[in-house]
C-alpha positions, 0 to 999 in steps of 0.5 A, spaced: 914 087 170 917 092 165 918 089 158 925 089 157 924 089 149 920 096 150 925 102 148 925 108 152 928 115 150 932 119 155 932 127 155 936 132 159 935 139 159 939 145 163 937 152 163 941 158 168 941 165 170 945 169 175 941 172 181 943 178 185 943 174 192 946 169 196 946 161 194 942 160 200 937 165 199 936 163 191 935 155 194 931 157 200 926 160 195 926 155 189 926 149 194 920 151 197 914 148 193 909 153 195 913 158 191 913 154 184 906 157 182 909 164 183 914 162 177 912 156 174 906 157 169 903 150 169 904 149 176 897 151 180 896 147 186 901 145 191 900 141 198 907 142 202 909 145 208 911 152 207 918 151 207 924 149 203 924 142 203 930 137 204 932 130 202 926 125 204 921 130 204 914 129 200 909 134 197 904 134 192 903 138 185 897 139 180 900 141 173 896 144 167 897 140 161 895 140 154 890 135 156 887 137 163 891 136 169 896 132 172 898 130 179 905 129 181 907 126 187 914 129 189 920 126 193 926 130 195 932 125 193 938 130 195 939 136 198 946 140 200 944 147 204 946 153 199 948 148 193 943 143 191 936 140 191 934 134 187 926 132 186 923 126 183 916 124 181 913 120 176 908 120 170 904 115 166 906 120 160 913 121 161 916 116 166 920 118 171 922 126 172 927 129 175 928 136 177 935 138 179 937 145 182 945 147 182 947 153 185 954 156 185 957 163 187 959 167 180 963 173 183 957 177 187 952 173 184 949 166 184 949 162 178 942 158 178 942 152 174 935 148 173 936 141 169 930 137 167 931 130 166 927 124 164 931 118 164 926 113 160 921 117 156 916 112 153 916 117 147 922 121 144 921 128 145 920 132 139 923 139 137 917 142 138 917 140 145 924 142 146 922 149 144 916 149 149 921 147 155 926 152 153 921 158 152 918 156 159 924 155 162 926 162 160 920 165 163 921 161 169 928 163 171 926 170 170 921 170 174 925 166 179 931 172 179 925 178 180 922 175 185 929 173 189 932 179 188 926 183 190 926 180 197 932 183 198 
């Protein structure tokens, strides 16, 4: 049973990039978890069908952390072709993690927005953690852009 007196801390951070590709091509790439180790440094092992995942699909990810390795068991909670993908997992150290991908056409390009949400973290996030998240996101988004654009 949850402790009603236990304080939690909500956190949300979004990052976006313009990509020279159709929204569907971008979403097909990022919603296939097998692509994640290509663009997320901490993601190093995926157990998933090799295809874009849709609502109701599940997959397993191994993630490098400061103290070792974390196993993340993901559920895709929402999906709209070419527009939206949402996945959710839980860890003892951050609580629920929600990753949301939003895509929209911006002229001849696609604006890809990745949002990280922790609705109830056990501990508040520090400025150092936010800085690390921002730096990792910048690298990840550049990797996505490069990988999707070279497939065209």
